[in-house]
N, C-alpha and C positions, 0 to 999 in steps of 0.2 A: 504493501501500500503505498510506504516513504517513497518509493520511484514515480508515483503518479503525481506528488507533490510539483508544482514547478514555483522555484523561488527567485524573487529581482530585490536589489536595493538600489532607490531611487541615492544621487546627489546631498539629497539633504539627513539620509542615513536611516529613514522608513526601510524599513522591511516588508515585501511582498509576497503571500503566499496564496497559491491557487493550488485547487484542487477538482478534477471534473472542469465541467464549463460551464462558470456560474454565469456568464455573461450568457449564454444561451438557455439560461432558465433553470440549470440543474447542477449543482456543485457548490464549493464551500470557497470564500475568499477571507483571508487572516492578514489585517494589516498592524503592524507594531513601529509605532513612532518612537524618533530617536529618546523623548521623555520615560518609556515604558507604557506607553499606553496602547492597549490593546484593543482592537476592532474586527468583530468579526460580521457576515455578510454571507448565511445561508439558505441558497434557492432548491426547491424541492416541488420541481413539474413533473409531470409523465410519468408512466408508470409504476410505483411504487415497488413492485416484483422483482422489477428486473433492472430500477434506476436506485432502488433502496430511499427511505424517506427522511425529512431533515434531522430527524431525531438519531441517525445512526452517524452522521457528519460529526454532528458536534460532541 
């Protein structure tokens, strides 16, 4: 599962992680700001039996 996460770091020190395809309606997007603030955006659309629910991503 770890291999499915994509990570990137911006110039201001923010680290962003994505899992699956959150922009397409199903996946997880997390952001850790330079000051340590953590933010999540979980999207769970489509067939839960194939893609899972939002609870399994959290």
